[in-house]
MDAnalysis code that builds the backbone (N, CA, C; Angstrom):
import MDAnalysis as mda
import numpy as np

u = mda.Universe.empty(750, n_residues=250, atom_resindex=np.repeat(np.arange(250), 3), trajectory=True)
u.add_TopologyAttr("name", ["N", "CA", "C"] * 250)
u.add_TopologyAttr("resid", np.arange(1, 251))
u.add_TopologyAttr("resname", ["MET", "ASN", "LYS", "ILE", "THR", "LYS", "VAL", "TYR", "ILE", "ILE", "ASP", "ASP", "ASN", "ARG", "GLU", "ALA", "ILE", "GLU", "VAL", "LEU", "ARG", "LEU", "LEU", "LEU", "GLU", "ASN", "HIS", "TYR", "SER", "VAL", "ASP", "ILE", "ALA", "GLY", "THR", "SER", "MET", "ASN", "PRO", "GLU", "GLU", "ALA", "VAL", "ASP", "LYS", "VAL", "ILE", "CYS", "ALA", "GLU", "PRO", "ASP", "ILE", "LEU", "PHE", "ILE", "ASP", "VAL", "GLU", "MET", "PRO", "THR", "MET", "SER", "GLY", "LEU", "GLU", "PHE", "CYS", "SER", "MET", "ILE", "ARG", "ASN", "GLU", "VAL", "LYS", "PRO", "GLU", "MET", "LYS", "VAL", "VAL", "PHE", "TYR", "THR", "ALA", "HIS", "ASP", "LYS", "TYR", "LEU", "ILE", "ASP", "ALA", "ILE", "ARG", "LYS", "GLN", "ALA", "PHE", "ASP", "PHE", "LEU", "LEU", "LYS", "PRO", "ALA", "THR", "GLU", "GLN", "GLU", "LEU", "SER", "LYS", "ILE", "MET", "THR", "ARG", "TYR", "TYR", "GLU", "ASN", "LYS", "LEU", "ALA", "SER", "MET", "ASN", "ALA", "VAL", "THR", "GLN", "ARG", "HIS", "THR", "GLY", "THR", "LEU", "PRO", "ILE", "ILE", "LEU", "VAL", "VAL", "ASN", "ALA", "LEU", "ASN", "GLU", "HIS", "GLN", "PRO", "LEU", "THR", "LEU", "LYS", "ASP", "ILE", "GLY", "TYR", "PHE", "ARG", "TYR", "ASN", "GLN", "ASP", "ARG", "LYS", "LEU", "TRP", "GLU", "ALA", "ILE", "CYS", "TYR", "ASP", "GLY", "GLN", "THR", "GLN", "ILE", "LEU", "ARG", "ARG", "ARG", "THR", "THR", "ALA", "ASP", "ILE", "ILE", "LEU", "ASN", "TYR", "SER", "PRO", "SER", "LEU", "ILE", "GLN", "ILE", "HIS", "LYS", "ARG", "TYR", "ILE", "VAL", "ASN", "ILE", "GLU", "HIS", "ILE", "ARG", "MET", "ILE", "GLN", "ASP", "SER", "THR", "CYS", "ILE", "LEU", "ASP", "ALA", "PRO", "LEU", "SER", "ASP", "VAL", "ASN", "GLU", "LEU", "LYS", "ILE", "SER", "LYS", "ASN", "TYR", "ARG", "HIS", "SER", "LEU", "MET", "GLN", "ALA", "PHE", "TYR", "ASN", "LEU"])
u.atoms.positions = np.array([
    [19.371, 12.388, 10.247],
    [19.645, 13.706, 9.929],
    [20.919, 13.778, 9.151],
    [20.909, 14.837, 8.122],
    [22.116, 14.945, 7.333],
    [23.432, 15.145, 8.120],
    [24.540, 14.731, 7.797],
    [25.641, 15.039, 8.135],
    [26.153, 16.557, 7.763],
    [26.190, 17.331, 8.689],
    [26.439, 18.823, 8.451],
    [27.889, 19.300, 8.706],
    [28.635, 18.552, 9.470],
    [29.968, 18.867, 9.721],
    [30.930, 17.918, 9.546],
    [32.081, 18.036, 8.797],
    [33.004, 17.157, 8.524],
    [34.279, 17.174, 9.510],
    [34.595, 16.331, 10.046],
    [35.630, 16.251, 11.108],
    [36.866, 15.335, 10.707],
    [38.115, 15.730, 11.035],
    [39.230, 14.898, 10.774],
    [40.029, 14.808, 12.101],
    [40.557, 13.787, 12.564],
    [41.159, 13.565, 14.046],
    [42.602, 13.044, 13.746],
    [43.647, 13.717, 14.277],
    [44.898, 13.314, 14.402],
    [45.496, 13.165, 15.658],
    [45.851, 12.011, 16.096],
    [46.363, 11.710, 17.398],
    [47.290, 10.498, 17.212],
    [48.435, 10.490, 17.806],
    [49.421, 9.222, 17.882],
    [48.724, 8.173, 18.851],
    [47.684, 8.429, 19.598],
    [47.162, 7.494, 20.434],
    [45.811, 6.972, 19.857],
    [45.682, 5.722, 19.605],
    [44.506, 5.089, 18.938],
    [43.409, 5.160, 20.009],
    [43.621, 4.894, 21.255],
    [42.388, 4.968, 22.173],
    [41.916, 6.455, 22.210],
    [42.639, 7.437, 22.230],
    [42.125, 8.754, 22.229],
    [41.318, 9.025, 21.074],
    [41.744, 8.676, 19.900],
    [41.149, 8.804, 18.743],
    [39.702, 8.257, 18.820],
    [39.612, 7.010, 19.327],
    [38.286, 6.289, 19.366],
    [37.319, 6.719, 20.345],
    [37.958, 7.448, 21.477],
    [37.079, 8.131, 22.589],
    [36.376, 9.325, 21.888],
    [37.146, 10.064, 21.179],
    [36.903, 11.232, 20.567],
    [35.753, 11.088, 19.549],
    [36.185, 10.062, 18.672],
    [35.187, 9.563, 17.378],
    [33.860, 9.241, 17.960],
    [33.814, 8.376, 19.001],
    [32.552, 7.891, 19.480],
    [31.766, 8.969, 20.125],
    [32.306, 9.758, 20.942],
    [31.566, 11.050, 21.376],
    [30.910, 12.019, 20.274],
    [31.773, 12.170, 19.198],
    [31.243, 12.976, 18.264],
    [30.142, 12.232, 17.311],
    [30.419, 10.999, 17.081],
    [29.270, 10.141, 16.224],
    [28.088, 9.944, 17.110],
    [28.147, 9.802, 18.241],
    [27.000, 9.514, 19.263],
    [26.270, 10.863, 19.585],
    [26.793, 12.015, 19.710],
    [26.038, 13.141, 20.028],
    [25.979, 14.135, 19.165],
    [26.584, 14.290, 17.949],
    [26.413, 15.300, 16.940],
    [26.346, 14.716, 15.610],
    [25.845, 15.563, 14.794],
    [25.622, 15.341, 13.363],
    [26.879, 15.634, 12.463],
    [27.945, 14.560, 12.696],
    [29.169, 14.865, 12.050],
    [29.511, 13.596, 11.121],
    [30.363, 14.073, 10.174],
    [30.833, 12.991, 9.290],
    [32.421, 12.823, 9.622],
    [32.884, 11.769, 10.234],
    [34.292, 11.495, 10.331],
    [35.014, 11.484, 9.069],
    [35.574, 12.338, 8.465],
    [36.180, 12.268, 7.228],
    [37.433, 11.378, 7.294],
    [38.068, 11.324, 8.457],
    [39.314, 10.486, 8.427],
    [39.944, 10.577, 9.772],
    [40.662, 9.586, 10.296],
    [41.496, 9.646, 11.321],
    [43.080, 9.313, 11.082],
    [44.099, 9.742, 11.813],
    [45.253, 9.289, 11.589],
    [46.198, 9.459, 12.755],
    [47.168, 8.348, 12.882],
    [47.994, 8.277, 14.266],
    [49.508, 8.972, 13.689],
    [49.575, 9.274, 12.345],
    [50.812, 9.670, 11.802],
    [50.558, 11.198, 11.236],
    [50.965, 12.253, 11.670],
    [50.710, 13.616, 11.104],
    [51.325, 13.743, 9.921],
    [52.498, 13.243, 9.605],
    [53.209, 13.450, 8.407],
    [52.442, 12.745, 7.173],
    [51.792, 11.562, 7.311],
    [51.054, 11.006, 6.339],
    [49.562, 11.633, 6.304],
    [49.367, 12.476, 7.325],
    [47.963, 12.993, 7.265],
    [47.898, 14.261, 6.476],
    [49.020, 14.846, 6.147],
    [49.016, 16.050, 5.618],
    [48.035, 16.267, 4.290],
    [48.478, 15.226, 3.266],
    [47.507, 15.187, 1.999],
    [46.112, 14.864, 2.336],
    [45.948, 14.039, 3.194],
    [44.428, 13.588, 3.468],
    [43.684, 14.654, 4.099],
    [44.276, 15.333, 5.034],
    [43.590, 16.513, 5.467],
    [43.272, 17.580, 4.314],
    [44.221, 17.951, 3.546],
    [43.968, 18.869, 2.471],
    [42.865, 18.442, 1.479],
    [42.853, 17.055, 1.298],
    [41.913, 16.577, 0.289],
    [40.530, 16.424, 0.991],
    [40.517, 16.080, 2.219],
    [39.284, 16.005, 2.943],
    [38.527, 17.215, 3.131],
    [39.191, 18.307, 3.190],
    [38.642, 19.673, 3.384],
    [37.791, 19.533, 4.645],
    [38.143, 19.157, 5.811],
    [37.320, 19.083, 7.116],
    [36.886, 20.411, 7.532],
    [35.739, 20.627, 8.072],
    [35.335, 21.789, 8.964],
    [36.033, 22.017, 10.167],
    [36.235, 20.908, 10.848],
    [36.915, 20.860, 12.145],
    [38.087, 19.810, 12.226],
    [39.377, 20.456, 12.649],
    [40.487, 19.428, 12.815],
    [40.841, 19.341, 14.288],
    [40.521, 18.132, 14.639],
    [40.951, 17.781, 16.097],
    [42.361, 17.242, 16.072],
    [43.336, 17.886, 16.638],
    [44.798, 17.294, 16.641],
    [45.498, 17.462, 17.924],
    [46.117, 16.322, 18.264],
    [46.969, 16.245, 19.351],
    [48.266, 17.275, 19.119],
    [48.498, 18.004, 20.231],
    [49.668, 18.952, 20.233],
    [50.932, 18.148, 20.246],
    [51.177, 17.181, 21.223],
    [52.480, 16.459, 21.346],
    [52.509, 15.109, 20.587],
    [53.198, 15.037, 19.489],
    [53.282, 13.610, 18.923],
    [54.805, 13.397, 18.597],
    [55.172, 12.113, 18.302],
    [56.640, 11.881, 18.179],
    [57.368, 12.516, 17.068],
    [56.637, 12.516, 15.842],
    [57.327, 12.914, 14.586],
    [57.209, 14.438, 14.328],
    [55.926, 15.043, 14.728],
    [55.692, 16.407, 14.383],
    [54.537, 16.735, 15.453],
    [54.731, 17.903, 15.734],
    [53.834, 18.430, 16.694],
    [52.540, 18.988, 16.007],
    [51.473, 18.971, 16.769],
    [50.196, 19.611, 16.147],
    [50.376, 21.022, 15.700],
    [51.229, 21.760, 16.479],
    [51.370, 23.244, 16.020],
    [52.237, 23.182, 14.725],
    [53.221, 22.432, 14.518],
    [54.034, 22.337, 13.255],
    [53.060, 21.915, 12.228],
    [52.343, 20.943, 12.432],
    [51.354, 20.439, 11.350],
    [50.358, 21.568, 10.791],
    [49.867, 22.472, 11.868],
    [48.957, 23.360, 11.435],
    [49.665, 24.441, 10.663],
    [50.871, 24.756, 10.891],
    [51.662, 25.741, 10.391],
    [51.971, 25.247, 8.837],
    [52.182, 24.054, 8.590],
    [52.487, 23.466, 7.487],
    [51.305, 23.479, 6.442],
    [50.117, 23.193, 6.872],
    [48.988, 23.058, 6.046],
    [48.133, 24.468, 5.901],
    [48.581, 25.425, 6.600],
    [47.754, 26.712, 6.828],
    [47.362, 27.209, 5.304],
    [48.184, 27.296, 4.430],
    [47.898, 27.923, 3.222],
    [47.257, 26.938, 2.190],
    [47.124, 25.549, 2.707],
    [46.482, 24.622, 1.760],
    [45.148, 24.199, 2.128],
    [44.613, 24.581, 3.169],
    [43.209, 24.356, 3.660],
    [42.329, 25.543, 3.445],
    [40.985, 25.354, 3.614],
    [40.069, 26.554, 3.473],
    [40.252, 27.238, 4.788],
    [40.117, 28.495, 4.574],
    [40.410, 29.362, 5.823],
    [39.470, 29.436, 6.944],
    [38.185, 28.731, 6.555],
    [37.144, 28.625, 7.534],
    [37.336, 27.445, 8.467],
    [38.336, 26.469, 8.113],
    [38.500, 25.132, 8.959],
    [38.894, 25.590, 10.337],
    [38.263, 25.150, 11.373],
    [38.646, 25.375, 12.735],
    [39.549, 24.305, 13.207],
    [40.580, 24.599, 14.047],
    [41.308, 23.710, 14.625],
    [41.116, 23.668, 16.091],
    [40.850, 22.388, 16.629],
    [40.937, 22.237, 18.142],
    [42.077, 21.460, 18.497],
    [42.836, 21.961, 19.258],
    [44.029, 21.123, 19.786],
    [43.344, 20.162, 20.950],
    [43.881, 19.052, 20.853],
    [43.299, 17.886, 21.670],
    [44.604, 17.240, 22.531],
    [44.886, 17.510, 23.713],
    [45.913, 17.183, 24.393],
    [45.823, 16.951, 25.919],
    [46.740, 16.229, 26.549],
    [46.661, 15.964, 27.928],
    [47.395, 17.052, 28.799],
    [48.095, 18.024, 27.960],
    [48.876, 18.976, 28.619],
    [48.432, 20.510, 28.288],
    [47.949, 21.107, 29.380],
    [47.418, 22.549, 29.251],
    [48.470, 23.480, 28.916],
    [49.795, 23.020, 29.138],
    [50.870, 24.153, 29.143],
    [50.877, 24.534, 27.627],
    [50.247, 23.849, 26.696],
    [50.377, 24.208, 25.200],
    [49.389, 25.298, 24.946],
    [48.586, 25.625, 25.857],
    [47.435, 26.712, 25.597],
    [47.747, 27.913, 24.991],
    [48.924, 28.679, 25.587],
    [49.335, 29.817, 24.935],
    [49.770, 29.659, 23.454],
    [50.551, 28.628, 23.252],
    [50.973, 28.415, 21.791],
    [49.815, 28.196, 21.016],
    [48.874, 27.409, 21.351],
    [47.758, 27.169, 20.472],
    [46.893, 28.341, 20.292],
    [46.800, 29.182, 21.192],
    [46.124, 30.557, 21.011],
    [46.883, 31.317, 19.868],
    [48.196, 31.225, 19.959],
    [49.002, 32.166, 19.062],
    [49.012, 31.580, 17.676],
    [48.789, 30.262, 17.646],
    [48.559, 29.564, 16.189],
    [47.142, 29.799, 15.784],
    [46.275, 30.541, 16.442],
    [44.762, 30.890, 16.181],
    [44.166, 29.589, 16.221],
    [44.078, 28.786, 17.110],
    [43.318, 27.687, 17.469],
    [41.993, 28.155, 17.775],
    [40.694, 27.368, 17.340],
    [39.349, 27.537, 17.562],
    [39.153, 27.334, 19.011],
    [39.663, 26.175, 19.433],
    [39.537, 25.922, 20.943],
    [40.448, 24.876, 21.351],
    [40.415, 24.335, 22.512],
    [41.375, 23.433, 23.227],
    [40.622, 22.508, 23.988],
    [40.969, 21.183, 23.725],
    [40.134, 20.217, 24.393],
    [41.173, 19.357, 25.157],
    [40.944, 19.124, 26.513],
    [42.036, 18.348, 27.421],
    [41.459, 16.814, 27.329],
    [42.491, 15.900, 27.402],
    [42.280, 14.729, 27.569],
    [42.188, 14.231, 28.791],
    [41.236, 13.224, 29.308],
    [40.411, 12.627, 28.358],
    [39.174, 13.395, 28.018],
    [38.746, 13.329, 26.893],
    [37.553, 14.123, 26.350],
    [36.367, 13.731, 27.168],
    [35.463, 14.681, 27.438],
    [34.433, 14.307, 28.013],
    [33.138, 14.869, 27.296],
    [32.045, 14.503, 27.473],
    [30.780, 14.909, 26.572],
    [30.542, 16.410, 26.998],
    [30.723, 16.711, 28.244],
    [30.514, 18.036, 28.785],
    [31.362, 19.148, 27.969],
    [32.628, 18.912, 28.017],
    [33.585, 19.855, 27.401],
    [33.462, 19.723, 25.798],
    [33.224, 18.631, 25.279],
    [32.856, 18.466, 23.932],
    [31.826, 19.327, 23.382],
    [30.707, 19.311, 24.232],
    [29.542, 19.974, 24.001],
    [29.594, 21.366, 23.916],
    [30.566, 22.119, 24.853],
    [30.943, 23.491, 24.908],
    [31.619, 23.977, 23.498],
    [32.329, 22.959, 23.014],
    [33.192, 23.432, 21.867],
    [32.153, 23.275, 20.685],
    [31.333, 22.256, 20.550],
    [30.556, 22.041, 19.320],
    [29.467, 23.036, 19.292],
    [28.928, 23.534, 20.389],
    [27.895, 24.561, 20.663],
    [28.484, 25.894, 20.140],
    [29.815, 26.095, 20.471],
    [30.450, 27.528, 20.174],
    [30.824, 27.226, 18.639],
    [31.137, 26.115, 18.041],
    [31.374, 26.052, 16.624],
    [30.173, 26.244, 15.861],
    [29.100, 25.685, 16.273],
    [27.767, 25.879, 15.479],
    [27.383, 27.490, 15.532],
    [27.423, 28.020, 16.880],
    [27.108, 29.454, 16.942],
    [28.008, 30.229, 16.040],
    [29.241, 30.041, 15.904],
    [30.185, 30.750, 15.144],
    [29.804, 30.538, 13.678],
    [29.344, 29.416, 13.331],
    [29.008, 29.084, 11.977],
    [27.787, 29.787, 11.606],
    [26.660, 29.797, 12.463],
    [25.495, 30.490, 12.478],
    [25.847, 32.092, 11.973],
    [26.774, 32.633, 13.029],
    [27.081, 34.066, 12.777],
    [27.706, 34.375, 11.369],
    [28.471, 33.420, 11.029],
    [29.165, 33.569, 9.533],
    [28.018, 33.526, 8.533],
    [27.014, 32.654, 8.530],
    [25.995, 32.396, 7.684],
    [25.115, 33.770, 7.672],
    [24.778, 34.234, 8.739],
    [24.095, 35.393, 9.072],
    [24.775, 36.625, 8.399],
    [26.161, 36.761, 8.547],
    [26.779, 37.912, 7.827],
    [26.803, 37.859, 6.393],
    [26.854, 36.550, 5.687],
    [26.924, 36.503, 4.447],
    [25.440, 36.913, 3.895],
    [24.597, 36.241, 4.445],
    [23.011, 36.517, 4.098],
    [22.754, 37.981, 4.152],
    [23.080, 38.600, 5.346],
    [22.929, 40.090, 5.366],
    [23.479, 40.958, 4.162],
    [24.872, 40.588, 3.855],
    [25.621, 41.248, 2.885],
    [24.748, 41.008, 1.579],
    [24.238, 40.047, 1.231],
    [23.621, 39.568, -0.091],
    [22.332, 40.138, -0.249],
    [21.508, 40.260, 0.857],
    [20.007, 40.494, 0.792],
    [19.738, 41.704, 1.579],
    [20.559, 42.244, 2.361],
    [20.295, 43.505, 3.080],
    [19.137, 43.369, 4.109],
    [18.984, 42.002, 4.605],
    [17.894, 41.766, 5.632],
    [18.462, 40.759, 6.516],
    [17.781, 40.650, 7.693],
    [18.315, 39.744, 8.689],
    [17.960, 38.394, 8.273],
    [18.735, 37.422, 8.418],
    [18.485, 35.976, 7.887],
    [17.376, 35.367, 8.667],
    [16.653, 34.438, 8.250],
    [15.757, 33.626, 8.789],
    [16.141, 32.281, 9.085],
    [17.305, 31.890, 9.468],
    [17.813, 30.622, 9.791],
    [18.085, 30.552, 11.180],
    [17.524, 29.460, 11.898],
    [17.888, 29.170, 13.207],
    [18.546, 27.939, 13.385],
    [19.764, 27.930, 14.108],
    [20.379, 26.467, 14.307],
    [19.799, 26.157, 15.855],
    [19.236, 25.033, 15.984],
    [18.783, 24.723, 17.253],
    [19.575, 23.581, 17.765],
    [19.435, 23.432, 19.069],
    [20.198, 22.279, 19.706],
    [19.120, 21.497, 20.542],
    [18.807, 20.330, 19.900],
    [17.912, 19.312, 20.579],
    [18.883, 18.100, 20.709],
    [18.866, 17.752, 21.971],
    [19.549, 16.559, 22.391],
    [20.948, 16.558, 21.759],
    [21.532, 17.694, 21.810],
    [22.982, 17.916, 21.248],
    [22.908, 17.708, 19.778],
    [21.988, 17.907, 19.002],
    [21.643, 17.728, 17.723],
    [21.623, 19.129, 17.038],
    [22.266, 19.626, 15.927],
    [22.129, 20.993, 15.397],
    [21.293, 20.667, 14.006],
    [20.568, 21.621, 13.641],
    [20.033, 21.656, 12.357],
    [19.556, 22.939, 12.019],
    [19.459, 23.290, 10.743],
    [18.798, 24.683, 10.369],
    [17.451, 24.562, 10.167],
    [16.765, 25.681, 10.626],
    [15.280, 25.824, 10.200],
    [15.099, 27.173, 9.533],
    [14.211, 27.162, 8.691],
    [13.808, 28.512, 8.077],
    [12.398, 28.932, 8.548],
    [12.155, 30.156, 8.337],
    [11.067, 30.695, 8.945],
    [9.634, 29.940, 8.661],
    [9.627, 29.419, 7.384],
    [8.439, 28.709, 6.807],
    [8.299, 27.547, 7.561],
    [9.246, 26.787, 8.209],
    [9.072, 25.502, 8.909],
    [8.542, 25.841, 10.223],
    [8.506, 27.070, 10.918],
    [7.984, 27.273, 12.131],
    [6.429, 27.894, 12.242],
    [5.676, 27.209, 13.164],
    [4.449, 27.894, 13.410],
    [4.395, 28.809, 14.452],
    [5.103, 28.623, 15.643],
    [5.358, 29.399, 16.802],
    [6.429, 28.992, 17.854],
    [6.672, 29.809, 18.443],
    [7.569, 29.674, 19.551],
    [7.027, 29.697, 20.921],
    [7.472, 28.578, 21.876],
    [6.648, 28.538, 23.208],
    [7.823, 28.584, 24.117],
    [7.677, 29.264, 25.353],
    [8.644, 29.223, 26.253],
    [8.226, 28.193, 27.323],
    [9.212, 27.226, 27.548],
    [8.843, 26.057, 28.351],
    [9.447, 26.493, 29.902],
    [8.369, 26.840, 30.689],
    [8.570, 27.221, 32.044],
    [9.319, 26.177, 32.903],
    [9.094, 25.059, 32.640],
    [9.852, 24.071, 33.590],
    [11.119, 23.838, 33.236],
    [11.484, 24.004, 31.911],
    [12.907, 23.803, 31.513],
    [13.786, 25.117, 31.360],
    [12.865, 26.248, 31.532],
    [13.532, 27.592, 31.276],
    [14.256, 27.847, 30.025],
    [13.553, 27.468, 28.935],
    [14.109, 27.740, 27.559],
    [13.017, 27.823, 26.518],
    [13.379, 28.431, 25.445],
    [12.291, 28.393, 24.213],
    [12.311, 27.105, 23.371],
    [11.118, 26.879, 22.822],
    [11.113, 25.791, 21.838],
    [10.321, 26.332, 20.665],
    [10.857, 25.757, 19.674],
    [10.018, 25.919, 18.125],
    [9.115, 24.943, 17.970],
    [7.827, 25.453, 17.524],
    [7.048, 24.157, 17.210],
    [6.859, 24.262, 15.738],
    [7.122, 23.179, 15.052],
    [7.283, 23.078, 13.687],
    [6.153, 22.504, 12.920],
    [6.029, 22.781, 11.657],
    [4.977, 22.232, 10.802],
    [5.176, 20.969, 10.527],
    [6.290, 20.241, 10.771],
    [6.453, 18.785, 10.537],
    [5.989, 18.011, 11.821],
    [5.467, 18.623, 12.794],
    [5.087, 17.910, 14.115],
    [6.136, 17.933, 15.087],
    [7.521, 18.547, 14.799],
    [8.352, 18.263, 15.820],
    [8.553, 19.604, 16.702],
    [8.776, 19.406, 17.815],
    [9.249, 20.521, 18.806],
    [10.807, 20.630, 18.921],
    [11.348, 21.514, 18.470],
    [12.718, 21.841, 18.625],
    [13.159, 22.767, 19.779],
    [14.180, 22.382, 20.403],
    [14.587, 22.858, 21.685],
    [15.608, 23.889, 21.193],
    [15.467, 25.193, 21.623],
    [16.478, 26.264, 21.160],
    [17.635, 26.314, 22.357],
    [18.867, 27.069, 21.907],
    [19.881, 26.999, 22.880],
    [19.363, 27.772, 24.127],
    [20.023, 27.370, 25.203],
    [19.555, 27.926, 26.428],
    [19.659, 29.358, 26.553],
    [20.622, 30.017, 25.870],
    [20.867, 31.312, 25.881],
    [19.898, 32.191, 25.029],
    [19.038, 31.462, 24.339],
    [18.057, 32.209, 23.309],
    [16.978, 32.883, 24.126],
    [16.768, 34.224, 23.747],
    [15.711, 35.002, 24.455],
    [14.772, 35.458, 23.466],
    [13.631, 36.058, 24.024],
    [12.612, 36.519, 23.100],
    [13.089, 37.388, 22.121],
    [13.978, 38.277, 22.635],
    [14.402, 39.551, 21.725],
    [15.254, 38.893, 20.639],
    [16.104, 37.796, 20.903],
    [16.935, 37.110, 19.881],
    [15.817, 36.468, 18.806],
    [14.981, 35.841, 19.251],
    [13.856, 35.347, 18.210],
    [13.210, 36.328, 17.483],
    [12.649, 37.415, 18.084],
    [12.112, 38.376, 17.438],
    [12.891, 39.329, 16.407],
    [14.088, 39.171, 16.501],
    [15.022, 39.901, 15.724],
    [15.407, 39.168, 14.324],
    [14.951, 37.897, 14.321],
    [15.138, 37.142, 13.152],
    [14.223, 37.588, 11.999],
    [12.923, 38.000, 12.191],
    [12.061, 38.528, 11.223],
    [11.047, 39.463, 11.660],
    [10.664, 40.394, 11.054],
    [9.395, 41.150, 11.382],
    [8.144, 40.210, 11.486],
    [8.205, 39.031, 10.729],
    [7.027, 38.194, 10.726],
    [6.823, 37.485, 12.100],
    [7.678, 37.441, 12.987],
    [7.682, 36.861, 14.299],
    [7.015, 38.024, 15.201],
    [5.873, 37.737, 15.655],
    [5.259, 38.614, 16.564],
    [4.847, 38.089, 18.109],
    [5.307, 38.762, 19.223],
    [5.026, 38.074, 20.280],
    [3.635, 38.530, 20.776],
    [2.820, 37.478, 21.278],
    [1.374, 37.602, 21.557],
    [1.140, 37.525, 23.001],
    [2.196, 37.000, 23.724],
    [2.096, 36.431, 25.172],
    [3.618, 36.486, 25.693],
    [3.883, 36.562, 26.937],
    [5.255, 36.347, 27.476],
    [5.624, 35.022, 27.319],
    [4.882, 33.948, 26.835],
    [5.287, 32.604, 26.509],
    [5.276, 32.191, 25.032],
    [4.624, 33.103, 24.253],
    [4.327, 32.650, 22.915],
    [4.701, 33.751, 21.890],
    [5.523, 33.380, 20.750],
    [5.815, 34.276, 19.728],
    [5.428, 33.405, 18.379],
    [4.497, 34.174, 17.537],
    [3.844, 33.478, 16.547],
    [4.560, 33.879, 15.098],
    [4.451, 32.971, 14.251],
    [4.828, 33.279, 12.798],
    [3.491, 33.988, 12.218],
    [3.453, 35.327, 12.039],
    [2.242, 35.817, 11.480],
    [1.764, 35.455, 10.302],
    [2.848, 34.960, 9.343],
    [2.393, 34.354, 8.077],
    [1.664, 33.181, 7.988],
    [1.478, 32.673, 9.289],
    [0.773, 31.345, 9.426],
    [-0.492, 31.519, 10.119],
    [-0.847, 32.855, 10.478],
    [-2.105, 32.921, 11.201],
    [-3.286, 32.852, 10.322],
    [-4.288, 31.852, 10.525],
    [-5.367, 31.902, 9.614],
    [-6.523, 32.868, 10.093],
    [-6.674, 33.069, 11.391],
    [-7.496, 33.921, 11.957],
    [-7.287, 34.134, 13.414],
    [-7.936, 35.304, 13.800],
    [-7.715, 35.615, 15.211],
    [-9.221, 35.642, 15.883],
    [-9.448, 34.583, 16.645],
    [-10.703, 34.217, 17.130],
    [-10.794, 34.421, 18.624],
    [-11.687, 35.544, 18.988],
    [-11.645, 36.026, 20.380],
    [-10.283, 36.423, 20.687],
    [-9.658, 35.725, 21.762],
    [-8.323, 36.063, 22.133],
    [-7.333, 34.929, 21.946],
    [-7.503, 34.143, 20.851],
    [-6.652, 33.135, 20.462],
    [-6.226, 33.228, 19.059],
    [-4.972, 33.021, 18.605],
    [-4.535, 32.803, 17.366],
    [-4.670, 31.360, 16.803],
    [-5.431, 31.406, 15.757],
    [-5.589, 30.017, 14.854],
    [-4.709, 30.091, 13.812],
    [-3.829, 29.010, 13.694],
    [-2.876, 28.866, 12.639],
    [-3.349, 27.869, 11.453],
    [-2.636, 27.987, 10.493],
    [-2.982, 27.197, 9.352],
    [-2.784, 25.686, 9.675],
    [-3.513, 24.706, 8.948],
    [-3.300, 23.433, 9.141],
    [-1.738, 23.095, 8.710],
    [-1.131, 22.084, 9.377],
    [-1.658, 21.167, 10.395],
    [-1.637, 21.632, 11.788],
    [-1.534, 22.881, 12.062],
    [-1.382, 23.380, 13.472],
    [-2.813, 23.972, 13.896],
    [-3.841, 23.744, 13.091],
    [-4.998, 24.625, 13.046],
    [-5.752, 24.118, 14.508],
    [-5.458, 23.002, 15.062],
    [-6.136, 22.570, 16.170],
    [-5.399, 22.985, 17.516],
    [-4.265, 23.721, 17.365],
    [-3.658, 24.224, 18.620],
    [-4.371, 25.409, 19.169],
    [-4.703, 25.259, 20.464],
    [-5.574, 26.391, 21.080],
    [-4.955, 26.911, 22.275],
    [-3.564, 26.871, 22.386],
    [-2.866, 27.341, 23.420],
    [-2.443, 28.812, 23.214],
    [-2.586, 29.272, 21.948],
    [-1.987, 30.531, 21.579],
    [-2.963, 31.772, 21.940],
    [-2.988, 31.938, 23.367],
    [-3.730, 32.954, 23.744],
    [-2.932, 34.377, 23.752],
    [-3.874, 35.278, 23.509],
    [-3.124, 36.732, 23.307],
    [-3.247, 37.425, 24.456],
    [-2.256, 38.046, 25.122],
    [-2.159, 38.773, 26.179],
    [-2.709, 40.231, 25.835],
    [-3.369, 40.843, 26.575],
    [-3.781, 42.237, 26.458],
    [-2.543, 43.281, 26.193],
    [-1.406, 42.949, 26.810],
    [-0.209, 43.774, 26.681],
    [0.411, 43.734, 25.322],
    [0.074, 42.549, 24.579],
    [0.732, 42.395, 23.212],
    [-0.432, 42.548, 22.216],
    [-1.639, 42.789, 22.494],
    [-2.775, 42.550, 21.427],
    [-2.779, 43.665, 20.371],
    [-2.458, 44.839, 20.778],
    [-2.459, 46.029, 19.981],
    [-1.383, 45.782, 18.847],
    [-0.058, 45.524, 19.295],
    [0.907, 45.218, 18.215],
    [0.577, 44.163, 17.379],
    [-0.049, 42.911, 17.772],
    [-0.340, 41.887, 16.942],
    [-1.385, 42.262, 15.837],
    [-2.470, 43.018, 16.386],
    [-3.469, 43.380, 15.460],
    [-3.036, 44.191, 14.454],
    [-2.081, 45.152, 14.794],
    [-1.563, 46.125, 13.797],
    [-0.781, 45.355, 12.618],
    [0.045, 44.385, 13.154],
    [0.901, 43.665, 12.131],
    [-0.040, 42.834, 11.385],
    [-1.057, 42.215, 11.962],
    [-1.917, 41.278, 11.211],
    [-2.722, 42.077, 10.085],
    [-3.320, 43.014, 10.446],
    [-3.879, 43.867, 9.364],
    [-3.184, 44.639, 8.430],
    [-1.734, 44.714, 8.782],
    [-0.911, 45.290, 7.789],
    [-0.433, 44.153, 6.687],
    [-0.923, 42.854, 6.950],
    [-0.293, 41.900, 5.986],
    [-1.098, 42.009, 4.566],
])
């Protein structure tokens, strides 16, 4: 998978850096652009690296993380997110005032880091959607999915249909490359349908990409190859009218 997020870590504790670095590298598609134990020496490195996320300790001997962020504020891209990484939650209010994106307490855990990274990708998706909508006047057709804590963009043409997994209580995207991508747990049918008018619900468990329907045979949607052998896409009578109307309007 391509590295889609560039991260820089600053902490005067080498062990803390390594714990965070390993968690990020093992569970997320990130590029560790650099690490530093000395914030003063890291100023130019962070500016040159242009990270998407800066993880920085608040309390360090020569310069606090808050001071560091104030120093570089006008030298880095405005969309860079700052996550303060510290053992002391007493700094939370100051971090918020410095417009930190989030706050990670030491020792870092996979669960807490997952919350931050999921929030980051959702925030990034919202920004992408806003830009797309301004330029095209239409809803974007990009989905950021989370499968095994990995995130990647999908376009509408990549997807044959969506299926609700009743055992796991979440939606999945069935793709033309043969992969099944697990969507964020908060994803609902309405969220999926809002991405494009080409997405049509045919059953409470299925949403199909109407652009890839080859035929409607009895009460089943038959898709283009290589998904032409899929026979699970049964059409519920509650959704049949809207499907047929959309299909014949193509």
